[in-house]
C-alpha positions as CSV (number, residue, x, y, z in Angstrom):
1,M,-9.2,-21.3,-43.2
2,S,-6.7,-21.9,-46.2
3,G,-8.1,-22.6,-49.5
4,S,-6.5,-26.1,-49.7
5,A,-9.2,-27.0,-46.0
6,L,-12.2,-25.8,-48.8
7,R,-14.7,-28.5,-48.5
8,D,-16.6,-30.0,-51.8
9,G,-19.8,-29.6,-52.8
10,R,-20.4,-32.1,-55.7
11,N,-23.8,-33.0,-57.2
12,W,-25.6,-35.8,-56.1
13,I,-27.0,-37.3,-59.3
14,D,-28.6,-40.6,-59.8
15,G,-27.0,-42.3,-56.3
16,A,-23.5,-40.8,-56.5
17,A,-21.5,-37.1,-56.0
18,S,-20.4,-35.9,-59.6
19,D,-18.6,-32.6,-60.8
20,A,-20.6,-29.7,-62.6
21,L,-20.8,-30.7,-66.6
22,G,-19.0,-26.9,-67.0
23,G,-16.6,-27.6,-64.5
24,D,-17.2,-24.7,-63.0
25,W,-17.4,-24.1,-58.7
26,I,-18.3,-21.0,-57.0
27,L,-17.1,-20.3,-52.8
28,S,-18.9,-20.2,-49.9
29,A,-17.5,-18.5,-46.3
30,A,-18.1,-19.4,-43.4
31,P,-20.6,-16.8,-41.4
32,G,-18.6,-17.0,-38.5
33,T,-15.6,-16.0,-39.6
34,G,-16.0,-14.6,-43.8
35,E,-13.0,-17.3,-44.7
36,P,-13.6,-19.4,-47.7
37,L,-15.6,-22.7,-46.4
38,A,-16.6,-24.9,-49.3
39,R,-16.5,-24.9,-53.3
40,L,-19.7,-25.8,-54.9
41,A,-20.1,-27.3,-58.5
42,R,-21.5,-24.7,-60.4
43,S,-24.5,-26.4,-61.6
44,G,-26.0,-25.5,-65.2
45,S,-28.5,-26.7,-67.7
46,S,-26.5,-29.5,-68.9
47,D,-26.3,-30.7,-65.1
48,V,-30.4,-29.9,-64.2
49,D,-31.3,-31.9,-67.0
50,R,-29.1,-35.3,-66.3
51,A,-30.6,-34.4,-63.0
52,V,-34.1,-34.5,-63.5
53,A,-33.9,-37.4,-66.1
54,S,-32.8,-39.5,-63.2
55,A,-35.4,-38.4,-61.4
56,R,-37.7,-39.6,-64.1
57,A,-36.4,-42.6,-64.3
58,A,-36.6,-43.8,-60.8
59,Q,-39.9,-41.8,-60.3
60,V,-41.7,-45.0,-62.7
61,A,-40.6,-47.7,-60.5
62,W,-40.9,-45.8,-57.4
63,A,-44.5,-45.3,-57.5
64,R,-45.2,-49.1,-58.0
65,V,-43.0,-50.0,-54.9
66,D,-45.1,-51.5,-52.1
67,P,-46.3,-48.6,-49.5
68,N,-44.4,-50.3,-46.5
69,E,-41.7,-50.8,-48.1
70,K,-41.8,-47.0,-48.9
71,G,-43.0,-46.2,-45.1
72,R,-39.8,-48.4,-43.9
73,L,-37.1,-46.9,-45.9
74,L,-38.2,-43.2,-44.6
75,W,-38.2,-44.6,-41.3
76,E,-34.5,-46.0,-42.1
77,I,-33.4,-42.0,-43.4
78,G,-34.6,-40.8,-39.9
79,N,-33.0,-43.2,-38.0
80,R,-29.8,-42.3,-39.5
81,I,-30.2,-38.6,-39.5
82,L,-30.4,-39.2,-35.9
83,A,-27.1,-41.3,-36.0
84,R,-25.3,-38.6,-37.4
85,A,-26.5,-36.1,-35.4
86,E,-23.7,-34.6,-34.2
87,A,-22.1,-34.4,-38.1
88,L,-25.2,-32.6,-39.1
89,A,-25.2,-30.4,-36.2
90,A,-21.9,-29.1,-36.2
91,L,-22.5,-28.6,-40.0
92,E,-25.5,-26.6,-40.2
93,A,-24.1,-24.2,-37.3
94,V,-20.5,-23.8,-39.1
95,D,-22.2,-23.5,-43.1
96,V,-25.1,-21.1,-41.7
97,G,-24.0,-19.8,-38.8
98,K,-26.6,-20.9,-36.4
99,P,-26.2,-21.9,-32.5
100,L,-24.4,-25.3,-32.2
101,A,-27.1,-25.8,-29.5
102,N,-29.9,-24.8,-31.9
103,A,-28.8,-27.0,-34.8
104,R,-28.6,-29.8,-32.1
105,L,-32.0,-29.5,-30.5
106,I,-34.4,-28.4,-33.1
107,D,-32.7,-29.1,-36.4
108,V,-31.5,-32.0,-36.3
109,P,-34.4,-33.6,-34.6
110,R,-37.0,-32.4,-36.2
111,T,-35.2,-33.5,-39.5
112,A,-35.7,-36.8,-38.2
113,D,-39.1,-36.1,-37.0
114,T,-39.8,-35.3,-40.2
115,F,-39.1,-38.4,-42.1
116,F,-40.6,-40.9,-38.9
117,Y,-44.2,-38.8,-39.5
118,F,-44.2,-39.0,-43.1
119,S,-43.2,-42.2,-43.3
120,G,-46.9,-43.5,-41.8
121,W,-48.3,-41.4,-44.8
122,A,-46.6,-44.3,-46.9
123,T,-49.9,-46.4,-46.0
124,K,-52.4,-44.5,-45.5
125,L,-53.0,-42.8,-48.9
126,H,-56.2,-43.6,-50.5
127,G,-59.5,-42.2,-52.6
128,E,-63.0,-42.4,-52.3
129,T,-65.9,-44.1,-53.4
130,I,-68.5,-42.0,-54.7
131,P,-72.3,-42.5,-55.2
132,V,-73.0,-41.2,-58.5
133,R,-76.3,-41.4,-61.1
134,G,-76.6,-44.5,-63.2
135,S,-75.6,-48.2,-62.7
136,F,-72.1,-47.5,-61.9
137,L,-69.2,-48.0,-59.2
138,H,-67.5,-44.6,-59.3
139,Y,-64.1,-43.8,-57.3
140,T,-60.9,-41.9,-56.8
141,V,-57.5,-42.8,-56.8
142,K,-54.5,-40.5,-55.5
143,E,-51.6,-40.9,-57.8
144,P,-48.3,-39.5,-57.6
145,I,-47.1,-36.0,-59.6
146,G,-43.7,-37.1,-60.7
147,V,-40.5,-35.3,-60.2
148,V,-40.9,-32.4,-57.9
149,A,-38.1,-29.6,-58.1
150,A,-37.8,-28.4,-54.4
151,I,-35.6,-25.3,-54.3
152,I,-34.6,-23.8,-50.5
153,P,-32.9,-20.7,-48.7
154,W,-30.0,-20.8,-46.3
155,N,-31.4,-20.2,-42.5
156,F,-32.4,-24.0,-42.2
157,P,-31.6,-26.0,-45.3
158,L,-31.5,-29.2,-43.4
159,L,-34.8,-29.2,-42.0
160,L,-36.4,-27.6,-45.0
161,A,-35.0,-29.8,-47.2
162,A,-36.4,-32.7,-45.2
163,R,-39.9,-31.3,-45.7
164,K,-39.8,-31.1,-48.8
165,I,-38.0,-34.8,-49.6
166,A,-40.2,-36.5,-46.9
167,P,-43.7,-36.2,-48.2
168,A,-42.6,-36.8,-51.7
169,L,-41.1,-39.4,-51.5
170,A,-44.3,-40.9,-49.3
171,T,-46.2,-40.0,-52.4
172,G,-44.5,-42.0,-55.1
173,N,-42.9,-38.4,-56.2
174,A,-39.2,-37.9,-56.8
175,V,-37.1,-35.0,-55.6
176,V,-34.8,-32.6,-57.1
177,L,-33.5,-30.1,-54.6
178,K,-31.8,-27.0,-55.8
179,P,-30.1,-26.2,-52.2
180,P,-29.1,-22.6,-51.2
181,E,-25.9,-21.5,-52.6
182,E,-25.0,-19.9,-49.3
183,A,-25.4,-23.3,-47.7
184,S,-25.9,-26.5,-49.6
185,L,-23.4,-28.9,-47.0
186,S,-25.5,-30.7,-45.0
187,C,-28.6,-30.7,-47.9
188,L,-25.5,-33.1,-49.9
189,L,-25.1,-35.0,-46.8
190,L,-28.7,-35.5,-46.4
191,A,-28.7,-37.0,-49.8
192,E,-25.7,-39.4,-48.8
193,I,-27.4,-40.4,-46.1
194,C,-30.9,-41.2,-48.1
195,S,-28.6,-43.5,-50.4
196,E,-26.8,-45.4,-47.3
197,A,-30.3,-46.0,-46.0
198,G,-31.6,-48.3,-49.1
199,L,-33.0,-45.4,-50.9
200,P,-33.2,-46.1,-55.0
201,P,-30.7,-43.9,-56.7
202,G,-32.2,-41.4,-58.8
203,L,-35.2,-40.0,-56.2
204,V,-32.9,-37.8,-54.2
205,N,-30.7,-35.7,-56.3
206,V,-29.2,-32.2,-55.6
207,V,-27.8,-29.9,-57.3
208,T,-25.6,-26.7,-56.2
209,G,-25.1,-23.4,-57.9
210,L,-26.8,-20.2,-58.6
211,G,-30.5,-19.5,-58.1
212,E,-30.5,-17.8,-61.5
213,E,-28.7,-20.7,-63.0
214,A,-29.4,-23.8,-61.8
215,G,-32.5,-23.0,-59.9
216,A,-33.8,-21.2,-62.7
217,A,-33.2,-24.0,-65.1
218,L,-35.0,-26.5,-62.6
219,V,-38.4,-24.3,-62.5
220,A,-38.3,-24.5,-66.3
221,H,-38.0,-27.6,-67.0
222,T,-41.0,-29.4,-68.9
223,D,-40.5,-33.2,-67.4
224,V,-40.9,-31.2,-63.8
225,G,-44.3,-31.7,-62.2
226,K,-44.1,-29.5,-59.3
227,V,-42.2,-26.9,-58.0
228,A,-41.6,-26.4,-54.2
229,F,-40.3,-23.3,-53.3
230,T,-39.2,-21.5,-50.0
231,G,-37.3,-18.0,-50.7
232,G,-38.0,-14.6,-50.8
233,T,-41.3,-12.8,-51.7
234,D,-39.6,-10.9,-54.5
235,T,-38.0,-14.6,-55.9
236,G,-41.3,-16.2,-55.4
237,R,-43.0,-14.1,-57.9
238,L,-40.6,-14.7,-60.5
239,V,-40.4,-18.3,-59.8
240,M,-44.7,-18.0,-60.0
241,R,-43.8,-16.4,-63.5
242,N,-41.6,-19.1,-64.8
243,A,-43.7,-21.9,-63.5
244,T,-47.1,-21.1,-64.5
245,A,-45.7,-20.6,-68.0
246,G,-45.0,-24.8,-67.9
247,L,-48.6,-24.7,-66.3
248,K,-46.3,-26.8,-63.1
249,R,-48.3,-27.2,-60.0
250,L,-46.7,-24.6,-57.5
251,Q,-46.0,-24.4,-53.8
252,L,-45.1,-20.8,-52.4
253,E,-43.9,-20.6,-48.8
254,L,-42.7,-17.0,-48.5
255,G,-41.8,-14.1,-46.2
256,G,-43.4,-12.4,-43.4
257,K,-43.7,-9.6,-41.2
258,S,-45.4,-11.2,-38.5
259,P,-46.8,-9.6,-35.7
260,N,-46.9,-10.5,-31.8
261,V,-50.0,-9.3,-30.1
262,V,-49.2,-8.3,-26.2
263,F,-51.9,-7.3,-24.1
264,A,-52.4,-5.8,-20.7
265,D,-53.6,-9.4,-19.0
266,A,-51.2,-11.2,-20.3
267,D,-48.0,-12.6,-18.3
268,L,-45.7,-10.1,-19.0
269,D,-43.0,-11.8,-18.0
270,Q,-43.9,-14.9,-20.1
271,A,-44.6,-12.7,-23.1
272,S,-41.7,-10.2,-22.7
273,T,-39.2,-13.3,-22.7
274,A,-41.3,-14.9,-25.1
275,A,-40.7,-11.7,-27.3
276,V,-37.3,-11.4,-27.2
277,S,-37.4,-15.4,-28.6
278,A,-39.4,-14.9,-31.2
279,A,-37.6,-11.8,-32.6
280,F,-34.1,-12.9,-33.1
281,Y,-34.2,-16.9,-32.7
282,N,-31.9,-17.6,-35.6
283,Q,-30.5,-14.3,-35.8
284,G,-34.3,-13.3,-37.1
285,E,-33.0,-15.2,-39.8
286,L,-36.6,-16.9,-39.5
287,C,-39.6,-16.5,-42.2
288,T,-41.9,-16.7,-39.2
289,S,-39.9,-14.4,-36.7
290,G,-42.2,-11.8,-34.8
291,S,-40.0,-9.3,-35.4
292,R,-43.8,-6.3,-35.0
293,L,-44.0,-6.1,-31.4
294,L,-47.7,-4.5,-30.8
295,V,-47.9,-3.7,-27.1
296,E,-51.6,-2.3,-24.9
297,R,-50.6,1.2,-24.5
298,G,-51.6,0.5,-20.9
299,V,-47.9,-1.5,-20.2
300,Y,-46.1,-0.3,-23.5
301,H,-43.2,1.5,-21.4
302,E,-43.0,-2.0,-19.1
303,V,-43.0,-4.8,-21.8
304,L,-40.4,-2.5,-24.3
305,A,-38.4,-2.1,-20.7
306,R,-38.4,-5.8,-20.1
307,V,-37.7,-6.7,-24.1
308,V,-34.7,-4.4,-23.8
309,A,-33.1,-5.8,-21.1
310,G,-33.8,-9.5,-22.4
311,T,-32.1,-8.6,-25.5
312,E,-29.0,-7.1,-24.2
313,R,-28.3,-10.4,-22.5
314,L,-28.0,-12.8,-25.7
315,R,-24.6,-13.3,-26.4
316,L,-23.0,-13.3,-29.5
317,G,-20.5,-15.2,-30.5
318,D,-19.0,-18.6,-32.5
319,P,-21.6,-20.6,-33.3
320,L,-19.6,-23.6,-32.0
321,D,-19.2,-22.4,-28.8
322,A,-22.2,-23.5,-26.6
323,R,-22.8,-20.5,-25.2
324,T,-23.6,-18.6,-28.3
325,T,-27.4,-17.6,-28.2
326,L,-27.0,-15.5,-31.4
327,G,-24.6,-16.2,-34.1
328,P,-23.6,-14.1,-37.6
329,L,-25.9,-13.5,-40.3
330,I,-25.6,-15.5,-43.7
331,S,-23.0,-13.2,-45.9
332,A,-21.9,-9.9,-45.8
333,P,-24.2,-8.3,-48.5
334,H,-27.3,-9.4,-46.3
335,R,-25.7,-8.1,-43.0
336,A,-24.9,-5.0,-45.5
337,R,-28.9,-5.0,-46.1
338,V,-29.8,-5.7,-42.2
339,L,-27.3,-2.7,-41.4
340,D,-28.9,-0.9,-44.0
341,Y,-32.8,-1.4,-42.5
342,I,-31.4,-0.4,-39.4
343,A,-30.0,2.7,-40.7
344,S,-33.1,3.5,-42.3
345,G,-34.8,3.3,-38.7
346,D,-32.5,6.1,-37.5
347,A,-33.2,8.1,-40.4
348,E,-37.3,7.8,-40.1
349,G,-37.0,8.6,-36.6
350,A,-37.5,5.8,-34.9
351,R,-35.7,5.3,-31.5
352,R,-33.1,2.9,-31.7
353,M,-33.0,1.2,-28.0
354,T,-30.4,-1.4,-28.3
355,G,-28.0,-2.9,-30.7
356,G,-27.2,-2.3,-34.4
357,D,-23.9,-2.6,-34.6
358,P,-21.8,-4.6,-36.7
359,R,-19.1,-6.7,-35.3
360,D,-15.8,-8.8,-37.2
361,P,-14.6,-10.9,-37.7
362,G,-17.6,-12.6,-40.0
363,Y,-20.8,-11.3,-40.2
364,F,-22.5,-10.3,-36.9
365,V,-25.4,-7.7,-35.9
366,T,-25.7,-6.8,-32.4
367,P,-29.5,-7.5,-31.7
368,T,-31.9,-4.3,-32.3
369,V,-35.0,-2.7,-30.6
370,F,-36.8,-0.1,-31.6
371,A,-39.4,2.5,-30.2
372,D,-41.4,5.0,-31.4
373,V,-42.0,3.1,-34.5
374,R,-44.9,4.5,-36.9
375,P,-46.4,1.7,-39.2
376,E,-45.5,3.2,-42.1
377,M,-41.8,3.1,-41.6
378,R,-39.8,0.7,-43.6
379,I,-38.7,-1.2,-40.5
380,H,-42.1,-2.3,-39.9
381,Q,-43.5,-3.1,-43.2
382,E,-40.6,-4.7,-45.3
383,E,-38.9,-8.2,-44.0
384,I,-35.3,-7.5,-42.8
385,F,-34.9,-11.4,-41.8
386,G,-32.2,-10.0,-39.8
387,P,-32.3,-9.4,-35.5
388,V,-34.3,-6.3,-35.8
389,L,-37.6,-5.7,-33.6
390,S,-40.1,-2.8,-33.7
391,V,-42.1,-2.0,-31.0
392,L,-45.6,-0.4,-31.2
393,P,-48.1,0.1,-28.4
394,F,-52.1,0.0,-29.5
395,D,-55.3,1.2,-27.6
396,D,-57.8,-1.6,-27.8
397,A,-58.3,-4.9,-29.8
398,A,-59.5,-3.3,-32.5
399,D,-56.2,-1.4,-33.3
400,A,-53.9,-4.3,-32.7
401,V,-56.0,-5.9,-35.6
402,R,-55.9,-3.0,-37.3
403,L,-51.8,-3.0,-36.8
404,A,-51.4,-6.6,-37.6
405,N,-53.0,-7.0,-40.7
406,A,-51.1,-3.4,-42.1
407,T,-48.3,-5.4,-44.0
408,E,-49.0,-7.2,-47.2
409,F,-47.8,-10.3,-45.2
410,G,-49.6,-13.2,-43.8
411,L,-47.6,-16.2,-42.5
412,A,-47.6,-15.8,-39.0
413,A,-49.0,-14.3,-35.6
414,G,-48.6,-14.1,-31.9
415,I,-51.4,-13.4,-29.2
416,W,-50.7,-12.9,-25.5
417,T,-53.7,-12.6,-23.4
418,R,-55.2,-14.2,-20.7
419,D,-58.7,-13.8,-21.8
420,I,-60.1,-16.7,-23.8
421,G,-63.1,-15.6,-25.8
422,R,-60.7,-12.0,-26.7
423,A,-57.7,-14.9,-27.8
424,H,-60.0,-16.6,-30.3
425,T,-61.5,-13.4,-31.8
426,V,-58.6,-11.4,-32.3
427,A,-56.8,-14.8,-34.0
428,G,-59.7,-14.9,-36.3
429,Q,-58.8,-11.4,-37.4
430,I,-55.4,-11.6,-38.0
431,R,-54.6,-12.2,-41.6
432,A,-52.2,-15.2,-41.1
433,G,-51.2,-19.0,-41.7
434,T,-50.3,-20.1,-38.1
435,V,-51.8,-18.2,-34.9
436,W,-49.9,-18.5,-31.7
437,I,-52.0,-17.9,-28.5
438,N,-49.7,-17.8,-25.3
439,T,-46.7,-19.3,-27.5
440,Y,-44.4,-18.6,-30.4
441,N,-42.8,-20.6,-33.3
442,R,-44.1,-23.9,-32.0
443,F,-43.5,-26.0,-34.9
444,D,-44.7,-30.1,-35.8
445,A,-44.4,-32.4,-38.7
446,A,-48.4,-33.1,-38.6
447,S,-49.5,-29.3,-38.5
448,P,-49.6,-27.6,-41.7
449,Y,-47.6,-24.4,-42.3
450,G,-47.7,-21.6,-45.0
451,G,-49.1,-18.4,-45.6
452,I,-51.2,-16.4,-47.2
453,G,-51.4,-12.7,-49.5
454,A,-47.6,-12.2,-50.1
455,S,-46.7,-14.8,-48.0
456,G,-47.2,-17.6,-50.5
457,F,-49.8,-20.3,-51.3
458,G,-50.0,-24.1,-50.2
459,R,-49.2,-26.1,-47.5
460,E,-45.9,-27.8,-46.1
461,N,-46.8,-30.6,-43.1
462,G,-49.6,-32.4,-42.1
463,R,-52.3,-34.1,-44.1
464,A,-52.5,-31.3,-46.1
465,V,-48.9,-31.4,-48.1
466,L,-49.9,-34.9,-49.2
467,D,-52.9,-33.0,-51.3
468,E,-50.1,-30.8,-52.7
469,L,-48.1,-33.9,-54.3
470,T,-51.2,-36.1,-55.8
471,T,-53.1,-35.9,-58.4
472,T,-57.0,-37.8,-58.2
473,K,-57.6,-39.9,-60.9
474,T,-61.8,-40.6,-60.9
475,V,-62.5,-43.8,-62.3
476,W,-66.0,-45.5,-63.6
477,V,-67.0,-48.9,-63.9
478,A,-70.1,-49.9,-65.9
479,L,-72.2,-52.7,-63.6
480,S,-74.6,-53.5,-66.4
C-alpha cells in the first residue's frame, strides 16, 4: 500500500474528528503485508486534557438523562453496529490481522450484543432500603464515577472497546478511550457510530497515540475517576502504580497462561479438536489462550498426535481470504518476540512437533506444538501471546491441579472429562477467574470475566461490572 493510500486516524473528541494539537502522527502497518496502513494522531497530554474536559462536561448532563433514554441510545448503537457489520469486520481483519470469518462471526456480533445487553441495565440500577437502629429511613443510591479512562490492547480492539464503553454509559459515566497504537481504526469508527446513533458529544472520546505518552497522561489525569485497563501484566503493574497515586478506581484485565486439562475418560475427538482451537484461535493472541495442554498420561501420545494433525490442517493466509483460519501476528517486533520463545523451547530441550517458522510477507508464524515440555520452561511459564502450544502429561487429578496452578497467572482454564464429580472438584481447585468444562473460550456479555493473581482484578461483563462503575451513596432520613 503506497503512502498516498494511508488511512487517517484522527482523534475523536467532543463529537468530531480532530488532529493532535502537536500536529504529529505515528504509522501503523497492515499485519498481513507489513505495508503502512494508517497514520494515527500522536496525542499528548494536551490532547488528553481536551478529551477529559469534554467527557467531564458531558457526563454531568448524561447522569441526569432518563434511564430509558440511555437504554434506547445504547440499543440504537448496537443496531448501527450491525448495519455497518461488513465494514467493521473488514477493518478489523486488515488492521489486526485476524481472519475475516472470525471478525464477521465473533467480533462484530458480540460488540453489538454488548450494547444490547447493557442497554437493559440502564433502567435497573438501584440501591437498597436498609433497616437500622433508631427512627430513620435509611437507603442507598448508586451513582456514576464520572470519567472512565479505558485503555485496550490490539487483539480485539472493537469488542474490548465495547466492553469498556457500553457498561460505562449505562451507569451514567463518560469514557475517554485510548486504543492500541497498532490497531486503532475500528475504535475510531465505533466512536463515529455512537455519534450517528445520537449519543451526545463528549461521552465517548478517543485519543490515539503511544501508550507511554497518551496512555500515561490519561492514567495520571486528575479528573479521571477510574482506569479500566486490558493488556499485558507488566504494563498493568505500571498502570497500577500510576493510577493509585491519584487514588483512582482501578480495574485490570491482564495476561494469562491458561491450562487446558484433558482426562483419559474425555471424548478425545472433541477435546483434541477444541485444544487446537483453544491454543490457536486469533493466532494465539488471546489472553485466555489454552497454551498449556495437560493430558493424562495414559492418553498423552494419542491426544498429542491428534493435536499435531489438527494444527497442521490450519491454513495460514491473507486475513481477507475466506479460506484463512490463521492470520498474521500484529507486528514485526511481536513476531520476533514469539520466535524468541520458540527458540527458547528448542534450546531448553522441548521437542518441537510442528511449526515455529516465520512466513513472509507480513508477520506470519506457523502454529507450533511442543512436546516433552517441563514445567519450569519459559514456554510453559510465560505468556507468549502467539501460536505456541506446550503439551505435558499428568498422572492423576492432584497432579493436574498442581501443574495447572504452577504459574503466577489465574485467568482461565479448561477441563475435559465425563466424570461430573471430578469436573466440579477440579474446577474448584484450579486458580482461575473462568473455568470451562467440556468446552473452551465461551463468552457472553452476561457472564462476568476477569482474573486473579498476575491476571489482574475486577470484572468485566455481567452484573458484576456495574459495581465497578458506580459508587454507593448512603442516605439517612430522621423520621422524628
